[in-house]
C-alpha positions, 0 to 999 in steps of 0.5 A: 839431853834425855829431857825429850822423854819426860816432855808431856806437851807442846809447852814442855817442848818449848820449855826445853827449847828455851834452855837450848836456843837463843831463838826458841820461837824460830826453832819451834817453828822449824820443828813444826815444819819438819814434823809437818812433812816427816813420815810416820817414823819422824824422818824428813828429807833429804828431798821434799816434793814441791809441785812435783819437783824435788827440792832439798829439805833445807831449801824448802824450810828456808822458803817456808820461813822467808815471809817471816823475814820480809820487812820492806825497810830491811830489804831496801837496806840490803838492796842498797848494800848489794848495789854499792858492793856491785857498783864496779860490775854494773853496766849502766843499763838500768834494766839489766842492772836491776835484774843483777841486783835483784838476783844478788839480793835473793842469793844473799837472802837465801844464804842467810835463811839457810844459815838460820835454818841450820842454826835452828836445827843444831839447837833442836839436836842439842835440845834432844828433840831431833837427830840429823844424819846425811844421805847421798854419796860420800866424796873424798875431800876436806868437806865431808858433807859434800855431795850429801844432804841432811835428813832430820829425824824427830824423836817419836815422843816429840812427833806424837805431841806435835801431831796430837789432834786437838780434843773436840770441845762442845760448847754448852749442852747440845743435842746428843744427835749431832745431826740435829732433828732432821725428821722431827714429828 
């Protein structure tokens, strides 16, 4: 899609996403997060430094978006489904079983989050707002992506719009000297 070249503002980015995505708000949020950590060329990944520790870009995006999906009722329902699925593997020790269930719930939440991020990135690529490629070593097996990690590149025009500083607004007639009259006679 070459529409990315004719976009003139953030509203235009969103309009393109509405056409290309079933979840344009989520995709827009993913785009903003990638723009936040992208370098000057618009490239982000494959790793992000999180407290001095390298984390995969997709994992970082998932962790940033996790608060959006944390709803107590949904989490409780997921916990009940996981506990029912693990019923045969539980030991009967409440503390150990609670840890096992919590780990399985977290694993499932992360898997769903990674899938959602991947879907949003695919929508952004389809909309022509970003490209993706993979970095790392290639391995010789059926999964061609194995051993390689995603790098996302935001188109320069889109990156410029997302990083554009907000214009300064002056409310009412103010003094020409913004520091005020410090030494008024």
